[in-house]
N, C-alpha and C positions, 0 to 999 in steps of 0.2 A: 491263218487268219484271212477272213474275207473282207474286202474293201468295197464300199459302194461309192461310185463317183456320179455326181449329178451334172448333166450337160444341158445347155440350152441352145436352141436354134435362133440366131439373131441376124440382123443385116450385117453383111461383111463390113469390117472396119474401114475398108478402102472406098466404100460407096458413100457418096454424098446424098443424104436423105432429103426428101422434100415434104413439106407440110401439105396436107390435103387442102383443097380449095375452100372447103367448108370449116376448116380449122378444128376438125374433130379428132385429129391425130396425124401420124406420119404415114405417108403412102409407101407401103412395102410390097405392093403388087408388082410382079415382074422385075424384081431387083435381086441381085446375087445375095444368097444367104449362106452362112457358115457357122461353125461352132464358136460360141462365145470365147474370146481369147483367154480369159481367166480360167474357164473350164478346160480348155485345151492343156493348160499348164497343170491342172489338177489330174487329168488323165495321164500325162507324162510322169508326174510324181508317183502315181499308183503303179505304173509300169516299172519305174526304177526300184520301188520297194519290192516288187515281185522278183526283179532280177537279183536283188540282194538276198532273197529267200525269206523276207519278212512276211510277205503276202502270198497266199496260195491261189486266190481267185479274185479277179476284178470284174465287177458287175457295173455297167454304166446304165443310167436311167435318164430319160428325157420325158418331160411333161409338156404337152402342147398339141400341135396339129400332126396329122399323119405324115406330112413331109419331113418331120424330124427324124424319120428313119435314115435319111441320108447322113444326118449328123451322127447318129449312133453307128452307122457303118464306118464312118471316118474314125471314130473311137475304137471300133473293133479292128480296123486296119492298123491302127497305131500299136495295138497289142492287148486290148481288153478281151476278156473271155466270153462274156455274155452281155446281152442288152435287153432292156425292158422299156417299151414305149407305152406311156400312159396317155392315150388319146383323150384329151380333155376339151378339145374344141375343134370345129371344122372351119373356123374363120381365122385366117392368118393375121388379121388385125386385132384379134382378141388376145390380150396378154393375161395369163393366169397369175393371180396375185400371190405374193410370197407366202402368206399364211396357208393358202390352199396347197401350194407346192410343198411347204414344210410338213403339212399333215400327211400328204401322200408319201413323201420320202420317209417319214417316221414309220408308216405302215409297211413300206417296202423293206426298210432296215430290219424291222422286227421279223418279217416273214423270211428274209434271207439269212438272218442271224449274223449280220455284219457287225464287226467290232470297230470299224473305222469308216467314217464318211468324209470324203474330200470333195469340196466344191470350190468354184471360183469365188473370190470375195464379193463380186457383184457382176451383174450383166450389163453390157455396154449400151443396151437399148433403153433401160429405165433407171439404171444406177441406184437401185433400191438398197443394196447391201443389207439385206434383212433375213434372207432365207436361212442361212447357216445359224444365226443367233436364235431364230424361232425354232428351228429343228432341235437345237441343244435344249431349249426349254421344254419342248414337247416330250423328248426322250429322257430328260433328266441326266444327260451326259455332260461331261466337261467340254469346253470349247477353246479353240485357239484360232484367233482371226488374224488376217493380214500376214500370213506366214511367208517368210523369205528363206527359211531353212527348217527342215523337218527330219527328226531322227527318232524312230520307234524302237524301243528296247524293252521287251517283255510287257509288263502291265503298265508301262509309262511311256509317254512321248515327250521329247524335248523339242520345243518350237521357238525359233527366233522370229519375233514379230517386228514389223516396221511401225514405229510410232513417231510422233512429232519430235523432231530433234535427234533422232537416233534409232537404236535397236534395243529391243527388250527380249530377254530369253526367259521362257517359262517352262515348267514341267507339269504336265497334266496326266491324270489317270485315264487308262483305257477302260471302256470304250470312249471315243471322243469324236468331236466334229472339228475339222480343220478347214478354214477358208484360206485360199492361197493368193499371194500377191505376184506381181509381174516378175520380180527378181528371184523367184524360187528356182526356176530352171528355164531351159530353152527347149520347147517341144520338138520332137523328131518329125521328120516327114515320113509318111507311109510309103513303103516301097510297092512296086507293082504286084509282086507275088503276094504280099500281105493284103493288098486291096482285093485280089481275087479270092484269097482265103476267107476274108471277112464276109463275103457273100454267103458262105456256108455256115458261118457261126450262128448260134441260136439267137433269135430276136423275138421275145414274147410281147404280144400286144394286150394291153389291159385298158380299163376305163376307171375313172374316179369312183364309180359306183362299186367296183370290185373291192375297193378299200374303204367304202362307206364315207367318202368325202364329198362335200358339196362345194363346187367351184364357182358358185354364183358370185359375181363381183360385189365387193363391199364399197369400192371407190368408183367415182364417176369423173371422167375428164371434162372439165368445164370448157377449156379452150387450149389449143396448141398453136403457138405462133413462132415464126422464125426470129432469130436474133436480129436486132436492128443493124442495118449496114453501117459500117464505120466510115467516117469521113476520111477522105484521102489526106495524107499529111503534106506538108510543104517543106521543101528543101531550101535552106537559106545558105548564102555564100559567106556571110560574115556575122559577127556579133552585133554590129550596128543594124544590119537588116533584121536580125532576130528581135532586137529591141523595138524597131518600128512595127513589126508584125504584131508583137504583144500589145503595143499601144492601140493598134487598130481593132483588136478583138472586142466584141460587144456581147453582153448577155441578153437574155430575153426581153429585158426592159429597155434595151438600147443604151445601157450604161457600159462604161469601160470594164472589161473583165479583170484586167490587171492594172492596178493603180498603186500609188505610194501608200494609201490607206490600207489596201489589201495586204501588201507586203509587210507593212509595219505590224499590223494586227496578227498576221500569221507568225511573225518573228516573236512577238510577245507571248503568243499562245504556246509555242514550243519551248520557250524559256521556262514556263511554269508547269506545263503539263507533265504528268508522270508517265513517260513513254517507255522506261526501262523495266522490263519484266524481271531482269536479274536483280534489280534493287528490291522489288517486291518479294522475290524469293528469299533474299538475304534477311529482310525484316521479318518474314514469316519464320525463318529458321531461328533467328535470334530471340524472338518473342514467344516462339512456340504457339502462335495463335494467328488466325486469319483476321482478327479484329483490327489490328493496327495496319497491316498492309491495305486492307479494303478502305479503312478510314483515310489513309494516306492517299490512295488512288482517287477517291471521291473528292476529298478536300482540294487536292492540287488540280483536279479537273475543273472544279467550280471556279477556283481562283484564276486558272488559265483562261477559261471562257469569259469570265467577267472582265478581266484585264484586257483581253483582245477586243471585246465589244466596246469598252470605253475608249480605247485607242482609236478604233475604227470610226466611232461617232465623232470624236474630236477632230479627226483629220479629213472627214468627208466634206 
């Protein structure tokens, strides 16, 4: 079985990025670049599948600028067999959008006859988390996202997914798309002999036109700004000093931020507000309908807000 692994060249996760002076994006000129960490995990998982005898060939693909050759060579040094670079741009600041990437990957998967595609769940530069899902839709294949464990057995794959509040295990038909999470494995370091061998491994260069894909951006960046700086905190030595500091806090209107009215209204709000999701889940299970849980949530929320508002107005 042939496996296709998509990798992306991104700013190294240890680098502190800076926004351009004109706020048009992030300045990545002359900064250290490396393989997207999630994609590195995807490469490692493909190698482990090959070591188990499940996979016969690993093909890594990168879509972007010519400098992505370095990223592909890293994947080859780790243990991949071949690499394909689709040079879609000559500008390092231009990011190829997920739909265009998915279309190119779909064409490559068909051309290579791959039965399994493994990608990182997202890229750390734009956090889109969309390519794997789009690729699944384009190919009509099954998909398993956020994988923390993968087991391929014949024409099925069993995947343990990380979901809110726990783990979910699913079984999907092959061929399939798997997007991997951080806890799937720990990528190996490429040894010096393998780094030297990687230079001789085949790396084909293609263009989007070879696959009939238009990579013209559909989105435009309106503005990019850095997060606002957080005010430094204050260390107090006693509870009395804390109380005094809270009394001194003022809002934008010059009024006290924390007062008896604020505290009482918050207390009343949390008395009535439906904050327990477990309660809603129990009501849903007992009534076998979302009608009553939603009605309960809305009604108690309105009661809580009105009660808190009345208490605040009376005490101000």
